[in-house]
Structures are given as structure tokens and as C-alpha cells.
Steps between C-alpha positions, in 0.01 A plus 500: 500500500197515728264793461283650776131566453593866451713408198836571668759221530576351843827596662754224557408493869125483432555218252709308755233552765230372267710198397593419862142503630449130427832408666485721811137599532360849451614650835865404463501581127402858586810525722740429213750783465832560326850543639710790376661266245158398359474158668161400634424408860200467729483759778428364844154574629449794734391273784812285465723809493337644813521166682869460405568849633314426824702183556829682430397789725415253777844337463651851518307578822604168657863569401494846655331359811764229533772763456350717774480201736864415420601861569312491833686182598834659407401814693432293813842336477711801395283809574501691174470878497153633414626658178665177387193291580269744320732520197533122480123460530437749219766339281305173520233668282755508215720201582219241530355558150848508349587165659163354400565625149816291481272196487299662224735514198288262295188711570346238726490618862269324743200708391560415135544131576173485693303688232664346192636830368845623406662844481697551177662784304238686298732551205559133419354271769844410637606442860528807718822365655687712754253785463262276695624657824388841377173354369421351842583829673260676262230234552510515877583860586415718206194315364266614780615859445459466122146364537401797717652745249325333207164496678533868591610582143212302351246683717650842431548457122226249423751270326625162615800498262831511681777700335825335401584156376540162664839342545354175637169327450328204660412209275296182527779255400268201456262684269792659314653155446165367368476801269847432357439124480194575284733678259378849584809712542 
């Protein structure tokens, strides 16, 4: 058992972080966290998470744009009613992320592939599977709203802690694999 300078023993997580420092480096070792089942993983860096979101949001915007162009072409050929065209255009805001999410069951959408991250279940690190459609809808539509709410809450309460618990988390799969290969589980 390792003891801190204060005389208190290190927690299991602190001990793993200290042990992993020589394998991962100090910055990645500080990002070690535990799944709900106690397994260790390395959280993706904030910059990588933001970049992955930006890429996915850009894909979402291009998808909605392509859908609007397709609707305009259909409207020229068939002359859709204004209500139908408006409803179809608004439905693209939900349909595009759901369709993009179908490609996302293993937690590796385009943003994750480009940044080397992966979205997994927070309870055990498993695949998110068919719930990926919902996850992509949340990432593209609700995330901007959530960020605004959290910023307003942080300024009004002085706390940056968000209430609730995570269902999914973003990991650094390469660093997590190196952590496990080093025998730190």
C-alpha cells in the first residue's frame, strides 16, 4: 500500500495514476478514470473531444444542407406545399443526426476517427450500439443547448459541476490499450 505525504493511503485510482505515469506520461495519467464497473480507462482530452464534436457538427450541417438542396430540387419538379416543405426541412434537423448515428454504433463517427477518440458506455466501456442514433442527436442538437445552460448555471451558482450522471463517456482508446497492456487494470 502506498502512503501519501499526509499519512493517508492512496485511493485505487490515485495509485493507478501514479503507476501509469511512466507508461503514459503525466498528462495522460491524470486523465485515468474508472468505469461504473471499476475498470480503468483514459479519458479523451478536452481538445480532442471538442474537435470530434466540431467535425460531427460540421457533418450534421452538411447533411442538413444537402437535404435542403434535395428538397428544393423536388419542389421544383413537383411543387410541394409550403407547409410540407417547411415540415420536411425541419424534420431534417432530427433525421440527419439519427441517420449519421447509424454509422456510429462502435463509438467511432468521423469526428472520433479523426481525433483518435471513442464514445463508450460509462458503466462498463462497452459499445453504445443502437443507442448511437440517440447519442448523435444529443451531440448535434442538444449539446449546444446544454453548453449554454451549463455556462449560465456555472455563472449563476459559481459551480462548474453538472448535475446527473453520464451514460456515455469519451475515451482515448490508444492510451487505454497501453494502460491495460502495462497490466494496470
